[in-house]
MMTF fields as JSON, N, C-alpha, C and O atoms, coordinates in Angstrom:
{
  "mmtfVersion": "1.0.0",
  "mmtfProducer": "UNKNOWN",
  "numBonds": 315,
  "numAtoms": 316,
  "numGroups": 79,
  "numChains": 1,
  "numModels": 1,
  "chainsPerModel": [1],
  "groupsPerChain": [79],
  "chainIdList": ["A"],
  "bondAtomList": [4, 2, 8, 6, 12, 10, 16, 14, 20, 18, 24, 22, 28, 26, 32, 30, 36, 34, 40, 38, 44, 42, 48, 46, 52, 50, 56, 54, 60, 58, 64, 62, 68, 66, 72, 70, 76, 74, 80, 78, 84, 82, 88, 86, 92, 90, 96, 94, 100, 98, 104, 102, 108, 106, 112, 110, 116, 114, 120, 118, 124, 122, 128, 126, 132, 130, 136, 134, 140, 138, 144, 142, 148, 146, 152, 150, 156, 154, 160, 158, 164, 162, 168, 166, 172, 170, 176, 174, 180, 178, 184, 182, 188, 186, 192, 190, 196, 194, 200, 198, 204, 202, 208, 206, 212, 210, 216, 214, 220, 218, 224, 222, 228, 226, 232, 230, 236, 234, 240, 238, 244, 242, 248, 246, 252, 250, 256, 254, 260, 258, 264, 262, 268, 266, 272, 270, 276, 274, 280, 278, 284, 282, 288, 286, 292, 290, 296, 294, 300, 298, 304, 302, 308, 306, 312, 310],
  "bondOrderList": [1, 1, 1, 1, 1, 1, 1, 1, 1, 1, 1, 1, 1, 1, 1, 1, 1, 1, 1, 1, 1, 1, 1, 1, 1, 1, 1, 1, 1, 1, 1, 1, 1, 1, 1, 1, 1, 1, 1, 1, 1, 1, 1, 1, 1, 1, 1, 1, 1, 1, 1, 1, 1, 1, 1, 1, 1, 1, 1, 1, 1, 1, 1, 1, 1, 1, 1, 1, 1, 1, 1, 1, 1, 1, 1, 1, 1, 1],
  "groupList": [{"groupName": "MET", "atomNameList": ["N", "CA", "C", "O"], "elementList": ["N", "C", "C", "O"], "formalChargeList": [0, 0, 0, 0], "bondAtomList": [1, 0, 2, 1, 3, 2], "bondOrderList": [1, 1, 2], "singleLetterCode": "M", "chemCompType": "L-PEPTIDE LINKING"}, {"groupName": "ASP", "atomNameList": ["N", "CA", "C", "O"], "elementList": ["N", "C", "C", "O"], "formalChargeList": [0, 0, 0, 0], "bondAtomList": [1, 0, 2, 1, 3, 2], "bondOrderList": [1, 1, 2], "singleLetterCode": "D", "chemCompType": "L-PEPTIDE LINKING"}, {"groupName": "HIS", "atomNameList": ["N", "CA", "C", "O"], "elementList": ["N", "C", "C", "O"], "formalChargeList": [0, 0, 0, 0], "bondAtomList": [1, 0, 2, 1, 3, 2], "bondOrderList": [1, 1, 2], "singleLetterCode": "H", "chemCompType": "L-PEPTIDE LINKING"}, {"groupName": "LEU", "atomNameList": ["N", "CA", "C", "O"], "elementList": ["N", "C", "C", "O"], "formalChargeList": [0, 0, 0, 0], "bondAtomList": [1, 0, 2, 1, 3, 2], "bondOrderList": [1, 1, 2], "singleLetterCode": "L", "chemCompType": "L-PEPTIDE LINKING"}, {"groupName": "SER", "atomNameList": ["N", "CA", "C", "O"], "elementList": ["N", "C", "C", "O"], "formalChargeList": [0, 0, 0, 0], "bondAtomList": [1, 0, 2, 1, 3, 2], "bondOrderList": [1, 1, 2], "singleLetterCode": "S", "chemCompType": "L-PEPTIDE LINKING"}, {"groupName": "PRO", "atomNameList": ["N", "CA", "C", "O"], "elementList": ["N", "C", "C", "O"], "formalChargeList": [0, 0, 0, 0], "bondAtomList": [1, 0, 2, 1, 3, 2], "bondOrderList": [1, 1, 2], "singleLetterCode": "P", "chemCompType": "L-PEPTIDE LINKING"}, {"groupName": "GLY", "atomNameList": ["N", "CA", "C", "O"], "elementList": ["N", "C", "C", "O"], "formalChargeList": [0, 0, 0, 0], "bondAtomList": [1, 0, 2, 1, 3, 2], "bondOrderList": [1, 1, 2], "singleLetterCode": "G", "chemCompType": "PEPTIDE LINKING"}, {"groupName": "VAL", "atomNameList": ["N", "CA", "C", "O"], "elementList": ["N", "C", "C", "O"], "formalChargeList": [0, 0, 0, 0], "bondAtomList": [1, 0, 2, 1, 3, 2], "bondOrderList": [1, 1, 2], "singleLetterCode": "V", "chemCompType": "L-PEPTIDE LINKING"}, {"groupName": "ILE", "atomNameList": ["N", "CA", "C", "O"], "elementList": ["N", "C", "C", "O"], "formalChargeList": [0, 0, 0, 0], "bondAtomList": [1, 0, 2, 1, 3, 2], "bondOrderList": [1, 1, 2], "singleLetterCode": "I", "chemCompType": "L-PEPTIDE LINKING"}, {"groupName": "ALA", "atomNameList": ["N", "CA", "C", "O"], "elementList": ["N", "C", "C", "O"], "formalChargeList": [0, 0, 0, 0], "bondAtomList": [1, 0, 2, 1, 3, 2], "bondOrderList": [1, 1, 2], "singleLetterCode": "A", "chemCompType": "L-PEPTIDE LINKING"}, {"groupName": "PHE", "atomNameList": ["N", "CA", "C", "O"], "elementList": ["N", "C", "C", "O"], "formalChargeList": [0, 0, 0, 0], "bondAtomList": [1, 0, 2, 1, 3, 2], "bondOrderList": [1, 1, 2], "singleLetterCode": "F", "chemCompType": "L-PEPTIDE LINKING"}, {"groupName": "GLU", "atomNameList": ["N", "CA", "C", "O"], "elementList": ["N", "C", "C", "O"], "formalChargeList": [0, 0, 0, 0], "bondAtomList": [1, 0, 2, 1, 3, 2], "bondOrderList": [1, 1, 2], "singleLetterCode": "E", "chemCompType": "L-PEPTIDE LINKING"}, {"groupName": "ARG", "atomNameList": ["N", "CA", "C", "O"], "elementList": ["N", "C", "C", "O"], "formalChargeList": [0, 0, 0, 0], "bondAtomList": [1, 0, 2, 1, 3, 2], "bondOrderList": [1, 1, 2], "singleLetterCode": "R", "chemCompType": "L-PEPTIDE LINKING"}, {"groupName": "LYS", "atomNameList": ["N", "CA", "C", "O"], "elementList": ["N", "C", "C", "O"], "formalChargeList": [0, 0, 0, 0], "bondAtomList": [1, 0, 2, 1, 3, 2], "bondOrderList": [1, 1, 2], "singleLetterCode": "K", "chemCompType": "L-PEPTIDE LINKING"}, {"groupName": "GLN", "atomNameList": ["N", "CA", "C", "O"], "elementList": ["N", "C", "C", "O"], "formalChargeList": [0, 0, 0, 0], "bondAtomList": [1, 0, 2, 1, 3, 2], "bondOrderList": [1, 1, 2], "singleLetterCode": "Q", "chemCompType": "L-PEPTIDE LINKING"}, {"groupName": "THR", "atomNameList": ["N", "CA", "C", "O"], "elementList": ["N", "C", "C", "O"], "formalChargeList": [0, 0, 0, 0], "bondAtomList": [1, 0, 2, 1, 3, 2], "bondOrderList": [1, 1, 2], "singleLetterCode": "T", "chemCompType": "L-PEPTIDE LINKING"}, {"groupName": "ASN", "atomNameList": ["N", "CA", "C", "O"], "elementList": ["N", "C", "C", "O"], "formalChargeList": [0, 0, 0, 0], "bondAtomList": [1, 0, 2, 1, 3, 2], "bondOrderList": [1, 1, 2], "singleLetterCode": "N", "chemCompType": "L-PEPTIDE LINKING"}, {"groupName": "TYR", "atomNameList": ["N", "CA", "C", "O"], "elementList": ["N", "C", "C", "O"], "formalChargeList": [0, 0, 0, 0], "bondAtomList": [1, 0, 2, 1, 3, 2], "bondOrderList": [1, 1, 2], "singleLetterCode": "Y", "chemCompType": "L-PEPTIDE LINKING"}, {"groupName": "TRP", "atomNameList": ["N", "CA", "C", "O"], "elementList": ["N", "C", "C", "O"], "formalChargeList": [0, 0, 0, 0], "bondAtomList": [1, 0, 2, 1, 3, 2], "bondOrderList": [1, 1, 2], "singleLetterCode": "W", "chemCompType": "L-PEPTIDE LINKING"}],
  "groupTypeList": [0, 1, 2, 3, 4, 3, 5, 6, 7, 8, 6, 9, 6, 8, 6, 7, 10, 8, 6, 7, 3, 1, 10, 6, 0, 8, 9, 4, 3, 3, 11, 12, 9, 9, 12, 13, 12, 14, 9, 5, 6, 7, 9, 1, 6, 4, 9, 12, 5, 10, 6, 11, 15, 7, 0, 12, 7, 3, 10, 7, 7, 16, 9, 3, 7, 10, 9, 6, 3, 6, 17, 18, 10, 6, 9, 4, 3, 6, 6],
  "groupIdList": [1, 2, 3, 4, 5, 6, 7, 8, 9, 10, 11, 12, 13, 14, 15, 16, 17, 18, 19, 20, 21, 22, 23, 24, 25, 26, 27, 28, 29, 30, 31, 32, 33, 34, 35, 36, 37, 38, 39, 40, 41, 42, 43, 44, 45, 46, 47, 48, 49, 50, 51, 52, 53, 54, 55, 56, 57, 58, 59, 60, 61, 62, 63, 64, 65, 66, 67, 68, 69, 70, 71, 72, 73, 74, 75, 76, 77, 78, 79],
  "secStructList": [7, 7, 7, 7, 7, 2, 2, 2, 2, 2, 2, 2, 2, 2, 2, 2, 2, 2, 2, 2, 2, 2, 2, 2, 2, 2, 2, 2, 2, 2, 2, 2, 2, 2, 2, 2, 2, 1, 7, 6, 6, 1, 7, 7, 1, 7, 1, 7, 1, 1, 7, 2, 2, 2, 2, 2, 2, 2, 2, 2, 2, 2, 2, 2, 2, 2, 2, 2, 2, 2, 2, 2, 2, 2, 2, 2, 2, 2, 7],
  "xCoordList": [148.7, 149.528, 150.765, 150.661, 151.904, 153.151, 153.483, 153.43, 153.808, 154.154, 154.166, 154.182, 154.158, 154.255, 155.716, 156.413, 156.178, 157.565, 157.691, 156.793, 158.803, 159.039, 159.078, 158.471, 159.766, 159.728, 158.316, 157.962, 157.514, 156.137, 155.301, 154.493, 155.491, 154.742, 155.16, 154.316, 156.448, 156.928, 156.355, 155.922, 156.353, 155.768, 154.281, 153.775, 153.573, 152.142, 151.918, 150.987, 152.762, 152.631, 152.86, 152.123, 153.878, 154.148, 153.002, 152.615, 152.466, 151.341, 150.101, 149.394, 149.826, 148.675, 148.885, 147.957, 150.107, 150.405, 150.165, 149.551, 150.647, 150.444, 148.96, 148.457, 148.264, 146.832, 146.038, 145.085, 146.415, 145.729, 145.971, 145.052, 147.209, 147.487, 146.704, 146.154, 146.657, 145.921, 144.437, 143.799, 143.883, 142.473, 142.18, 141.163, 143.06, 142.841, 142.775, 141.928, 143.672, 143.68, 142.459, 141.805, 142.152, 141.012, 139.695, 138.831, 139.538, 138.297, 138.101, 136.985, 139.167, 139.018, 138.671, 137.869, 139.264, 138.92, 137.465, 136.769, 137.008, 135.621, 134.639, 133.634, 134.928, 134.022, 134.006, 132.948, 135.17, 135.224, 134.422, 133.687, 134.573, 133.835, 132.334, 131.541, 131.945, 130.518, 129.926, 128.782, 130.688, 130.179, 130.019, 129.115, 130.883, 130.757, 129.502, 128.891, 129.115, 127.942, 126.637, 125.567, 126.707, 125.494, 124.843, 125.515, 123.522, 122.787, 122.979, 123.028, 123.086, 123.267, 122.041, 120.902, 122.301, 121.203, 120.608, 119.735, 121.051, 120.489, 121.002, 120.234, 122.29, 122.875, 123.832, 124.352, 124.055, 124.938, 126.409, 127.265, 126.727, 128.105, 128.691, 129.808, 127.953, 128.498, 128.301, 129.084, 127.286, 127.035, 127.942, 128.266, 128.341, 129.191, 128.327, 127.25, 128.779, 127.993, 127.873, 126.88, 128.864, 128.794, 128.457, 128.826, 127.764, 127.407, 128.63, 129.662, 128.492, 129.586, 129.913, 131.08, 128.9, 129.127, 129.942, 130.845, 129.629, 130.367, 131.823, 132.72, 132.064, 133.44, 134.2, 135.392, 133.534, 134.193, 134.536, 135.62, 133.629, 133.888, 135.043, 135.919, 135.04, 136.127, 137.46, 138.473, 137.468, 138.696, 139.211, 140.402, 138.325, 138.733, 139.24, 140.268, 138.533, 138.96, 140.313, 141.193, 140.473, 141.73, 142.876, 143.951, 142.657, 143.704, 144.06, 145.238, 143.067, 143.343, 144.099, 145.012, 143.725, 144.407, 145.864, 146.759, 146.101, 147.468, 148.273, 149.471, 147.638, 148.346, 148.732, 149.845, 147.833, 148.134, 149.246, 150.147, 149.177, 150.242, 151.578, 152.624, 151.531, 152.757, 153.353, 154.571, 152.493, 152.987, 153.632, 154.723, 152.947, 153.475, 154.803, 155.751, 154.878, 156.098, 157.234, 158.368, 156.919, 157.94, 158.428, 159.627, 157.506, 157.884, 158.701, 159.625, 158.364, 159.125, 160.533, 161.483, 160.653, 161.978, 162.807, 164.023, 162.15, 162.869, 163.224, 164.069, 162.618, 162.96, 162.061, 162.233],
  "yCoordList": [20.321, 19.793, 19.177, 18.242, 19.694, 19.211, 17.807, 16.844, 17.697, 16.41, 16.54, 17.643, 15.402, 15.39, 15.222, 14.375, 16.016, 15.893, 14.781, 14.575, 14.075, 12.99, 13.491, 12.861, 14.598, 15.09, 15.463, 15.296, 15.969, 16.314, 15.09, 15.103, 14.027, 12.799, 12.159, 11.657, 12.173, 11.655, 12.49, 11.947, 13.8, 14.681, 14.43, 14.489, 14.148, 13.85, 12.555, 12.461, 11.551, 10.293, 10.48, 9.941, 11.243, 11.54, 12.373, 12.182, 13.296, 14.108, 13.276, 13.533, 12.276, 11.399, 10.622, 10.477, 10.12, 9.392, 10.272, 9.833, 11.5, 12.431, 12.77, 12.918, 12.893, 13.177, 12.056, 12.319, 10.805, 9.667, 9.67, 9.429, 9.943, 10.032, 11.174, 11.019, 12.31, 13.465, 13.141, 13.501, 12.469, 12.117, 11.198, 11.356, 10.245, 9.338, 10.069, 9.775, 11.019, 11.772, 12.678, 12.72, 13.394, 14.322, 13.568, 13.991, 12.451, 11.678, 11.126, 11.137, 10.645, 10.116, 11.226, 11.017, 12.401, 13.527, 13.959, 14.232, 14.02, 14.405, 13.389, 13.767, 12.111, 11.087, 11.079, 10.905, 11.266, 11.303, 12.493, 12.365, 13.649, 14.834, 14.652, 15.08, 14.021, 13.818, 12.815, 12.966, 11.801, 10.816, 11.429, 11.047, 12.369, 13.04, 13.893, 14.039, 14.458, 15.338, 14.563, 15.134, 13.269, 12.474, 12.302, 12.178, 12.296, 12.076, 10.63, 9.731, 10.4, 9.018, 8.167, 8.601, 6.958, 6.034, 6.176, 5.389, 7.161, 7.356, 6.303, 5.706, 6.081, 5.086, 4.222, 4.642, 3.025, 2.113, 2.38, 1.705, 3.333, 3.678, 2.953, 3.256, 1.994, 1.255, 2.012, 1.831, 2.844, 3.602, 4.82, 5.402, 5.195, 6.381, 7.626, 7.7, 8.598, 9.819, 10.621, 11.319, 10.532, 11.191, 10.13, 8.966, 10.524, 9.577, 9.061, 9.728, 7.868, 7.278, 8.14, 8.28, 8.71, 9.525, 10.767, 11.142, 11.4, 12.591, 12.244, 12.99, 11.121, 10.72, 10.356, 10.643, 9.736, 9.395, 10.652, 10.745, 11.607, 12.866, 13.605, 14.146, 13.624, 14.248, 13.582, 14.265, 12.254, 11.531, 11.89, 12.148, 11.909, 12.211, 13.642, 13.887, 14.582, 15.98, 16.149, 16.841, 15.521, 15.605, 15.009, 15.603, 13.851, 13.205, 14.057, 14.188, 14.634, 15.458, 16.734, 17.144, 17.35, 18.581, 18.294, 19.022, 17.235, 16.912, 16.432, 16.703, 15.725, 15.321, 16.546, 16.615, 17.505, 18.733, 19.53, 20.024, 19.652, 20.369, 19.637, 20.261, 18.311, 17.527, 17.639, 17.739, 17.621, 17.769, 19.137, 19.252, 20.159, 21.526, 21.661, 22.229, 21.141, 21.24, 20.437, 20.908, 19.241, 18.417, 19.019, 19.005, 19.549, 20.148, 21.421, 21.701, 22.189, 23.42, 23.121, 23.849, 22.055, 21.693, 20.989, 21.17, 20.185, 19.41, 20.202, 19.774, 21.306, 22.143, 21.979, 22.627],
  "zCoordList": [209.673, 210.724, 210.081, 209.287, 210.42, 209.83, 210.331, 209.566, 211.553, 212.147, 213.66, 214.206, 214.32, 215.77, 216.15, 215.591, 217.089, 217.512, 218.548, 219.365, 218.507, 219.46, 220.902, 221.768, 221.199, 222.585, 223.032, 224.199, 222.094, 222.434, 222.742, 223.671, 221.964, 222.205, 223.524, 224.266, 223.815, 225.104, 226.246, 227.262, 226.077, 227.089, 227.274, 228.394, 226.175, 226.272, 227.033, 227.834, 226.793, 227.527, 229.014, 229.84, 229.346, 230.757, 231.345, 232.497, 230.539, 231.002, 231.283, 232.257, 230.438, 230.683, 231.978, 232.774, 232.192, 233.426, 234.654, 235.627, 234.605, 235.717, 235.862, 236.975, 234.729, 234.778, 235.425, 236.159, 235.163, 235.779, 237.292, 238.076, 237.691, 239.125, 239.77, 240.86, 239.097, 239.602, 239.715, 240.704, 238.719, 238.751, 239.931, 240.607, 240.177, 241.3, 242.626, 243.47, 242.801, 244.056, 244.164, 245.207, 243.105, 243.132, 243.297, 244.064, 242.58, 242.674, 244.078, 244.596, 244.696, 246.055, 247.037, 247.948, 246.865, 247.743, 247.563, 248.541, 246.314, 246.05, 246.631, 247.232, 246.452, 246.973, 248.494, 249.1, 249.122, 250.574, 251.114, 252.093, 250.463, 250.905, 250.709, 251.547, 249.61, 249.363, 250.34, 250.767, 250.694, 251.66, 253.053, 253.796, 253.408, 254.704, 254.759, 255.818, 253.616, 253.573, 253.482, 253.692, 253.173, 253.051, 254.406, 255.43, 254.389, 255.635, 256.074, 255.234, 257.363, 257.825, 257.519, 257.689, 257.068, 256.775, 255.394, 255.026, 254.606, 253.272, 252.313, 251.559, 252.345, 251.455, 252.258, 253.292, 251.775, 252.493, 252.223, 252.797, 251.375, 251.094, 249.897, 249.478, 249.337, 248.199, 246.888, 245.955, 246.799, 245.575, 245.532, 246.567, 244.346, 244.201, 244.343, 243.751, 245.114, 245.293, 244.004, 243.799, 243.141, 241.85, 240.817, 240.974, 239.772, 238.736, 237.991, 237.916, 237.447, 236.673, 235.46, 235.093, 234.844, 233.655, 233.994, 233.246, 235.106, 235.525, 235.781, 235.386, 236.438, 236.726, 235.453, 235.344, 234.503, 233.236, 232.441, 231.863, 232.409, 231.708, 232.382, 231.707, 233.704, 234.443, 234.128, 233.975, 234.03, 233.712, 232.323, 232.15, 231.338, 229.963, 229.847, 229.215, 230.447, 230.382, 231.069, 230.557, 232.219, 232.954, 232.138, 232.057, 231.539, 230.74, 229.523, 229.19, 228.859, 227.678, 228.041, 227.324, 229.136, 229.553, 229.893, 229.466, 230.659, 231.02, 229.817, 229.734, 228.884, 227.668, 226.847, 226.327, 226.725, 225.992, 226.638, 225.96, 227.954, 228.662, 228.543, 228.365, 228.641, 228.509, 227.121, 226.972, 226.087, 224.715, 224.526, 223.967, 224.997, 224.855, 225.579, 225.037, 226.808, 227.591, 226.937, 226.854, 226.483, 225.836, 224.531, 224.248, 223.731, 222.455, 222.667, 221.904, 223.7, 223.933, 224.478, 224.19, 225.259, 225.76, 224.699, 224.634, 223.868, 222.864, 221.626, 220.839, 221.446, 220.303, 219.19, 218.157]
}
């Protein structure tokens, strides 16, 4: 690995920011859909329909993908 380019690192930072926003929207949609499918009276709604581990893995994968895309996009634009 030669070095990290500054435009690529800036792009990765912007990509992580966009990835966090994307995760927030996707996670809320998934939880809302799962709560609609739950049988009435099964849960009080305070527990997450998806496990914490699944949501954490989804967050990390989403952040890494967007960081990689942001780095690639920034490095290709920055030269």
